[in-house]
C-alpha positions in Angstrom: -48.7 100.8 64.6 -49.1 103.2 67.5 -46.6 103.1 70.3 -49.3 101.6 72.7 -50.2 98.8 70.3 -46.5 98.0 69.7 -46.0 97.8 73.4 -49.0 95.6 73.8 -47.7 93.3 71.1 -44.3 93.0 72.8 -46.0 92.4 76.2 -48.3 89.8 74.7 -45.5 87.9 73.1 -43.5 88.0 76.4 -46.5 86.7 78.3 -46.9 83.4 76.4 -46.6 81.4 79.6 -49.4 83.3 81.3 -52.9 83.6 80.0 -54.0 87.2 80.3 -56.8 89.1 78.5 -56.0 92.1 76.4 -57.7 94.3 79.1 -55.5 92.7 81.8 -52.4 93.4 79.7 -53.4 97.1 79.3 -54.0 97.5 83.0 -50.6 95.9 83.7 -48.9 98.2 81.2 -50.5 101.3 82.5 -50.3 100.7 86.2 -48.0 97.9 87.3 -45.2 97.0 85.0 -41.9 98.8 85.5 -41.1 101.6 83.1 -37.9 103.5 82.3 -37.5 107.3 82.5 -39.1 107.7 79.1 -42.1 105.7 80.1 -41.3 102.6 78.1 -42.3 99.2 79.7 -39.1 97.4 80.8 -40.7 94.4 82.5 -42.8 91.4 81.4 -45.9 90.2 83.3 -43.9 87.2 84.4 -41.1 89.4 85.8 -43.8 91.5 87.7 -45.3 88.3 89.2 -41.8 87.1 90.2 -41.0 90.5 91.7 -44.3 90.5 93.7 -43.8 86.9 94.8 -40.3 87.6 96.0 -41.5 90.6 98.0 -44.2 88.6 99.7 -41.9 85.7 100.4 -39.2 88.0 101.8 -41.4 88.3 104.9 -40.2 84.8 105.7 -36.8 86.2 106.6 -38.3 87.2 110.0 -39.3 83.6 110.7 -37.1 81.4 108.5 -34.1 81.6 106.3 -33.2 82.4 102.7 -34.1 78.9 101.6 -37.6 79.4 102.9 -37.9 82.7 101.1 -36.9 81.0 97.8 -39.3 78.1 98.4 -42.2 80.5 99.1 -41.3 82.6 96.1 -41.6 79.6 93.9 -44.9 78.6 95.5 -46.4 82.0 94.9 
């Protein structure tokens, strides 16, 4: 099994809660998922979605409080 196929298998298994096509998983792996210094994927799609949701929700700190940030993070 090639390194890329092995990585896709790991990502697919970690993404069981989210329905993503093989193409979507490849795009996530190549462009968006965090990687270590060696280029190995170190984040699942769910972790990516949580990271993005948290970043978007953190704008609420200007208008609300940390409870609001957490609530919006969960909504996203």
